[in-house]
C-alpha positions as CSV (number, residue, x, y, z in Angstrom):
1,X,-27.8,29.1,21.9
2,X,-26.3,25.7,22.9
3,X,-22.7,24.8,23.0
4,X,-20.8,23.9,19.8
5,X,-19.3,20.5,19.6
6,X,-15.9,22.1,20.1
7,X,-17.1,23.7,23.3
8,X,-18.7,20.5,24.5
9,X,-15.4,18.7,23.9
10,X,-13.5,21.2,25.9
11,X,-15.9,20.7,28.8
12,X,-15.0,16.9,29.0
13,X,-11.3,17.6,28.4
14,X,-10.5,16.4,32.0
15,X,-12.2,13.1,31.5
16,X,-10.4,12.5,28.2
17,X,-7.0,13.2,29.8
18,X,-7.8,10.9,32.7
19,X,-8.7,8.1,30.3
20,X,-5.6,8.7,28.2
21,X,-3.3,8.5,31.2
22,X,-5.0,5.3,32.4
23,X,-4.5,3.7,29.0
24,X,-0.9,5.0,28.8
25,X,0.0,3.5,32.2
26,X,-1.3,0.0,31.2
27,X,-0.5,-0.5,27.5
28,X,-1.2,-3.8,25.8
29,X,0.2,-5.4,22.6
30,X,-1.3,-7.0,19.5
31,X,-4.8,-8.3,19.1
32,X,-5.4,-9.2,22.8
33,X,-6.1,-6.1,24.8
34,X,-8.5,-7.2,27.5
35,X,-7.8,-4.4,30.0
36,X,-8.0,-1.7,27.3
37,X,-11.2,-3.2,26.0
38,X,-12.7,-3.2,29.5
39,X,-11.8,0.5,29.9
40,X,-13.3,1.5,26.6
41,X,-16.6,-0.4,27.3
42,X,-16.8,1.2,30.8
43,X,-16.2,4.7,29.2
44,X,-19.1,4.1,26.8
45,X,-21.6,2.9,29.4
46,X,-24.8,4.9,29.6
47,X,-24.6,6.4,26.2
48,X,-27.3,4.3,24.6
49,X,-24.9,2.6,22.1
50,X,-25.2,-0.9,20.7
51,X,-21.8,-2.4,21.8
52,X,-20.3,-5.7,20.6
53,X,-17.0,-7.3,21.3
54,X,-14.8,-9.1,18.8
55,X,-14.7,-12.9,18.7
56,X,-11.1,-13.5,17.6
57,X,-9.7,-10.3,18.9
58,X,-10.5,-7.8,21.7
59,X,-12.1,-5.2,19.5
60,X,-15.0,-3.0,20.5
61,X,-17.7,-1.9,17.9
62,X,-20.2,0.6,19.1
63,X,-23.2,1.8,17.0
64,X,-25.1,5.0,17.6
65,X,-28.4,5.2,15.8
66,X,-29.8,8.6,15.0
67,X,-33.5,9.1,15.4
68,X,-34.0,9.6,11.7
69,X,-32.3,6.4,10.5
70,X,-30.4,7.4,7.4
71,X,-26.8,6.6,6.2
72,X,-23.8,5.5,8.2
73,X,-20.4,7.1,9.0
74,X,-17.6,5.1,10.5
75,X,-15.0,6.6,12.9
76,X,-11.9,4.5,13.8
77,X,-9.5,4.6,16.7
78,X,-6.7,2.1,17.2
79,X,-5.8,0.9,20.7
80,X,-2.6,-1.2,20.8
81,X,0.8,-0.2,22.0
82,X,4.4,-1.1,21.0
83,X,7.1,-3.4,22.4
84,X,9.3,-0.6,23.7
85,X,10.5,0.4,27.1
86,X,9.4,4.0,27.8
87,X,12.3,6.4,28.5
88,X,10.1,9.4,29.5
89,X,9.7,10.5,33.1
90,X,6.0,11.1,33.2
91,X,3.6,10.9,36.2
92,X,1.5,8.5,34.1
93,X,4.4,6.6,32.4
94,X,4.0,2.9,31.4
95,X,4.0,0.5,34.3
96,X,4.7,-2.4,32.0
97,X,8.4,-3.0,31.2
98,X,8.9,-3.3,27.5
99,X,5.5,-2.0,26.5
100,X,4.7,1.6,25.6
101,X,2.1,3.8,23.8
102,X,4.8,5.2,21.6
103,X,2.5,5.8,18.6
104,X,-0.3,7.7,20.3
105,X,-3.0,5.1,20.1
106,X,-3.9,5.9,23.7
107,X,-4.9,9.4,22.4
108,X,-6.8,8.0,19.5
109,X,-8.9,5.8,21.8
110,X,-9.6,8.6,24.1
111,X,-10.6,11.0,21.3
112,X,-13.0,8.4,19.9
113,X,-14.5,7.8,23.3
114,X,-14.9,11.6,23.5
115,X,-16.6,11.7,20.1
116,X,-19.0,9.0,21.2
117,X,-20.0,11.1,24.2
118,X,-20.5,14.2,22.1
119,X,-22.6,12.5,19.4
120,X,-24.7,10.6,21.9
121,X,-25.7,13.9,23.5
122,X,-27.1,14.9,20.1
123,X,-28.6,11.5,19.1
124,X,-32.1,12.8,18.5
125,X,-30.8,15.3,15.9
126,X,-28.4,12.9,14.2
127,X,-29.4,12.2,10.6
128,X,-28.0,8.7,10.4
129,X,-25.8,6.2,12.2
130,X,-22.3,6.3,13.5
131,X,-20.0,3.2,13.9
132,X,-17.2,3.7,16.4
133,X,-14.4,1.2,15.5
134,X,-12.1,0.6,18.5
135,X,-9.4,-1.5,16.9
136,X,-6.6,-3.6,18.4
137,X,-3.6,-4.9,16.4
138,X,-2.8,-2.0,14.1
139,X,1.0,-2.4,14.8
140,X,1.6,-5.3,12.4
141,X,-1.3,-7.5,13.4
142,X,-3.8,-6.4,10.8
143,X,-6.5,-5.7,13.3
144,X,-8.6,-3.7,10.8
145,X,-8.6,-6.7,8.4
146,X,-9.7,-9.0,11.3
147,X,-12.5,-6.6,12.3
148,X,-13.7,-6.4,8.7
149,X,-13.8,-10.2,8.5
150,X,-16.0,-10.1,11.7
151,X,-18.4,-7.6,10.1
152,X,-17.5,-4.1,11.4
153,X,-18.4,-2.5,8.1
154,X,-21.9,-3.9,8.4
155,X,-22.3,-3.2,12.1
156,X,-25.1,-0.7,11.4
157,X,-26.8,-2.9,8.9
158,X,-25.3,-1.2,5.9
159,X,-21.9,-0.3,4.5
160,X,-20.8,3.1,5.7
161,X,-20.9,6.0,3.3
162,X,-17.7,7.6,4.7
163,X,-15.0,6.7,7.1
164,X,-12.4,8.8,9.0
165,X,-9.4,8.1,11.2
166,X,-7.2,10.6,13.1
167,X,-3.5,9.8,13.8
168,X,-1.4,11.9,16.2
169,X,2.2,12.8,15.4
170,X,4.8,13.6,18.0
171,X,6.8,15.6,15.5
172,X,6.6,17.1,12.0
173,X,3.7,19.5,12.6
174,X,2.9,22.0,15.3
175,X,0.6,20.8,18.1
176,X,-3.1,21.1,17.1
177,X,-2.4,21.2,13.3
178,X,-4.4,18.9,11.1
179,X,-2.7,17.5,7.9
180,X,-4.0,15.4,5.0
181,X,-3.9,15.0,1.3
182,X,-6.0,13.3,-1.5
183,X,-4.8,10.1,-3.1
184,X,-1.9,8.1,-1.6
185,X,-1.6,9.2,2.1
186,X,0.6,6.3,3.4
187,X,2.6,3.6,1.8
188,X,1.9,-0.1,1.2
189,X,4.0,-2.2,3.6
190,X,5.3,-5.6,2.5
191,X,8.1,-7.9,3.5
192,X,10.8,-9.8,1.6
193,X,12.2,-12.9,3.3
194,X,15.3,-14.6,1.7
195,X,17.2,-17.7,2.7
196,X,20.4,-18.5,0.8
197,X,21.4,-22.2,1.1
198,X,24.9,-23.3,0.5
199,X,27.3,-25.8,2.0
200,X,29.3,-25.2,5.1
201,X,33.0,-25.6,5.5
202,X,36.3,-24.3,6.9
203,X,36.9,-20.6,6.3
204,X,40.5,-21.4,5.1
205,X,39.2,-23.5,2.2
206,X,36.1,-21.7,0.7
207,X,36.6,-23.6,-2.6
208,X,35.5,-26.8,-0.8
209,X,32.3,-25.2,0.5
210,X,29.5,-23.1,-1.0
211,X,29.6,-19.8,0.9
212,X,26.1,-18.2,1.1
213,X,27.3,-14.9,2.6
214,X,28.8,-13.2,-0.5
215,X,25.7,-14.1,-2.5
216,X,23.4,-12.8,0.1
217,X,25.4,-9.5,0.4
218,X,25.2,-9.1,-3.4
219,X,21.4,-9.5,-3.2
220,X,21.2,-6.7,-0.7
221,X,23.1,-4.3,-2.9
222,X,21.4,-5.5,-6.1
223,X,18.0,-4.7,-4.6
224,X,19.0,-1.1,-4.3
225,X,20.4,-1.0,-7.9
226,X,17.3,-2.7,-9.2
227,X,15.1,0.1,-7.8
228,X,17.1,2.8,-9.7
229,X,17.1,0.9,-13.0
230,X,13.7,-0.7,-13.1
231,X,11.3,1.5,-11.3
232,X,10.1,4.9,-12.7
233,X,12.0,7.6,-10.9
234,X,8.7,9.4,-10.2
235,X,7.3,6.3,-8.4
236,X,8.7,6.3,-4.8
237,X,9.9,2.9,-3.5
238,X,11.8,2.2,-0.3
239,X,13.6,-1.2,0.4
240,X,15.3,-1.5,3.7
241,X,17.1,-4.7,4.8
242,X,16.6,-4.6,8.6
243,X,17.7,-8.1,9.4
244,X,20.7,-10.1,8.2
245,X,21.9,-13.3,9.9
246,X,24.7,-15.7,9.0
247,X,27.4,-17.8,10.7
248,X,28.6,-18.4,14.2
249,X,32.4,-17.9,14.0
250,X,34.8,-16.1,11.8
251,X,36.5,-19.2,10.5
252,X,33.4,-21.2,9.7
253,X,31.5,-20.9,6.5
254,X,27.8,-21.3,7.4
255,X,25.3,-23.5,5.6
256,X,22.9,-20.6,5.1
257,X,22.4,-16.9,5.3
258,X,19.0,-15.2,5.8
259,X,17.8,-11.6,5.5
260,X,14.5,-9.8,5.6
261,X,13.5,-6.4,4.1
262,X,10.6,-4.1,4.5
263,X,9.3,-2.7,1.1
264,X,7.2,0.5,0.8
265,X,5.4,1.4,-2.4
266,X,2.6,3.9,-3.3
267,X,0.8,2.3,-6.2
268,X,-0.7,-1.2,-6.8
269,X,1.2,-1.5,-10.1
270,X,4.6,-0.9,-8.7
271,X,3.8,-3.0,-5.7
272,X,3.0,-6.0,-8.0
273,X,6.1,-5.3,-10.0
274,X,8.4,-5.3,-7.0
275,X,6.7,-8.4,-5.6
276,X,7.6,-10.4,-8.7
277,X,11.0,-9.0,-9.6
278,X,12.6,-8.8,-6.1
279,X,12.1,-12.6,-5.7
280,X,13.4,-13.2,-9.3
281,X,16.4,-11.1,-8.7
282,X,17.5,-12.9,-5.5
283,X,16.9,-16.3,-6.9
284,X,18.9,-15.4,-10.1
285,X,21.9,-14.2,-8.1
286,X,21.8,-17.3,-6.0
287,X,21.7,-19.6,-9.0
288,X,24.6,-17.8,-10.5
289,X,26.6,-18.8,-7.5
290,X,25.3,-22.4,-7.6
291,X,23.2,-21.9,-4.5
292,X,19.7,-22.7,-3.6
293,X,17.5,-19.7,-2.7
294,X,14.2,-19.5,-0.9
295,X,12.6,-16.1,-1.4
296,X,9.1,-15.0,-0.4
297,X,7.3,-11.7,-0.9
298,X,4.9,-11.3,2.0
299,X,2.1,-8.9,1.5
300,X,1.0,-6.8,4.5
301,X,-0.9,-3.5,4.4
302,X,-2.0,-1.9,1.1
303,X,-1.6,1.7,0.2
304,X,-3.7,4.1,2.3
305,X,-5.6,6.0,-0.3
306,X,-7.7,9.1,0.7
307,X,-10.8,9.9,-1.3
308,X,-10.3,13.3,-3.0
309,X,-13.9,14.5,-2.1
310,X,-13.6,13.4,1.5
311,X,-10.3,15.2,1.9
312,X,-11.9,18.3,0.6
313,X,-14.8,17.8,3.0
314,X,-12.3,17.4,6.0
315,X,-10.4,20.5,4.9
316,X,-13.6,22.5,4.9
317,X,-14.7,21.3,8.3
318,X,-11.2,22.0,9.9
319,X,-11.2,25.5,8.3
320,X,-14.7,26.3,9.6
321,X,-14.3,24.8,13.1
322,X,-10.6,25.5,13.9
323,X,-9.5,28.1,11.4
324,X,-7.4,27.9,8.2
325,X,-4.2,28.3,10.1
326,X,-4.7,24.9,11.7
327,X,-4.8,23.1,8.3
328,X,-1.8,21.8,6.4
329,X,-2.2,20.4,2.9
330,X,0.5,17.7,2.6
331,X,2.7,17.8,-0.5
332,X,3.9,14.2,-0.3
333,X,2.6,11.0,1.4
334,X,4.5,9.4,4.2
335,X,6.3,6.1,4.0
336,X,4.7,4.6,7.1
337,X,1.8,2.2,6.6
338,X,-1.6,1.8,8.1
339,X,-4.2,-0.9,8.2
340,X,-7.0,1.7,8.0
341,X,-6.1,1.3,4.4
342,X,-8.3,-1.9,4.6
343,X,-11.3,0.2,5.5
344,X,-10.6,2.8,2.7
345,X,-10.5,-0.1,0.2
346,X,-14.2,-0.5,0.9
347,X,-15.4,2.9,2.0
348,X,-14.5,6.4,0.7
349,X,-12.9,8.4,3.5
350,X,-9.7,10.0,4.8
351,X,-6.9,9.5,7.2
352,X,-6.0,12.8,9.0
353,X,-2.7,13.5,10.9
354,X,-2.9,15.7,14.0
355,X,0.3,17.4,15.4
356,X,0.7,16.6,19.1
357,X,4.3,17.7,19.9
358,X,4.3,19.1,23.5
359,X,7.0,21.6,22.6
360,X,6.1,23.7,19.6
361,X,9.6,25.2,19.5
362,X,11.0,21.7,18.9
363,X,8.4,20.1,16.7
364,X,10.6,19.6,13.6
365,X,13.3,17.7,15.5
366,X,11.3,16.1,18.4
367,X,11.5,12.3,18.8
368,X,9.1,10.8,16.3
369,X,6.4,8.1,16.7
370,X,7.8,4.7,17.7
371,X,10.7,6.2,19.6
372,X,11.0,5.4,23.4
373,X,11.2,9.1,23.8
374,X,8.0,9.9,21.8
375,X,5.8,12.4,23.7
376,X,2.3,13.5,22.9
377,X,0.4,16.5,24.2
378,X,-2.9,16.0,26.0
379,X,-4.0,19.4,24.7
380,X,-5.1,17.9,21.4
381,X,-7.6,15.4,22.9
382,X,-10.6,17.7,22.9
383,X,-9.9,19.0,19.4
384,X,-9.5,15.4,18.1
385,X,-12.8,14.4,19.7
386,X,-14.5,17.5,18.3
387,X,-13.3,16.9,14.8
388,X,-14.5,13.3,14.8
389,X,-17.9,14.4,15.9
390,X,-18.1,17.3,13.5
391,X,-17.2,15.1,10.6
392,X,-19.9,12.6,11.5
393,X,-22.6,15.2,12.1
394,X,-21.9,17.2,9.0
395,X,-21.3,14.3,6.7
396,X,-24.6,12.7,7.7
397,X,-26.4,15.9,7.1
398,X,-24.9,16.2,3.6
399,X,-25.7,12.6,2.8
400,X,-29.3,13.1,3.9
401,X,-30.0,16.0,1.6
């Protein structure tokens, strides 16, 4: 009897770790990842894949065509890093000051490369096609949206029947634990930008000026009150003002004050409501003070919504391949956001979290993703690659019945 996909993945574990360390040492930001793209393409050479590069971004789309034609499954791995200086003392730590793989995308890329190797070795038995979506720009650059515009969802000639993405977590779950849920998995992420325009003057005579600071401060507080009095208590919403700027000196009333907020919602209805009413609220407060207000709600990533049937399928595969103890059914979604939501708006599928904390005794309090101290275990690489491959093989088999 031949090796299982899990056993095959374990046999290439060394190569996956080597690739991950190479990516970690030379991280890149945004949509332009030329070195990362080159490493991915080199890692896929000789597998018989149809490989194309992005036009407006350094993406890699690879298509594996099974011998029997059939439907298509898409597997996604994001590749970009974060603008952080790494504080970990690793033998493969980042060599680029101010840039770090603090969200585990180096693991995602390596696992997807591993899945490509596993599936290419079974090409003749594959009952359909697999699209490997190596995506830059997940961290706020909407790389998925850009790849969709360039045709990734039609890379095999037809729309995929299912799509999956794995995301590692440096805390929250034990290493090697898979977690998911049907419905809302991650929040929509949007921004609110406000500029309050007054008239500058001397701090000793505020009646001769139009001070924008008190009005802007009132807006910040009013946004929180608005949430508790206008949104259903069972509809989670998060509004955080992370940037507030006004003035140059304590005795000068500035001409303007600006602030920006991130807004997280979990349903299209509430998202639309907050988009309209947050702008109205800020403008109304400004007008009450006799001030001009420029307020803009900036849409970013939509809610990441997992298909119920696909989550059930993923759960079944994890149970059969890794054991029920490796599966967590999430009670609540998380308030982070993901541009894989763009793919799930077109294709039924699932986002799956994978615990990757190196210290299981500390997984509940370990530094989380996006921390300069975030650490991820190499030991999950082969399991992530195996799950990607198993999902593709089994889903294509079911779709072909």
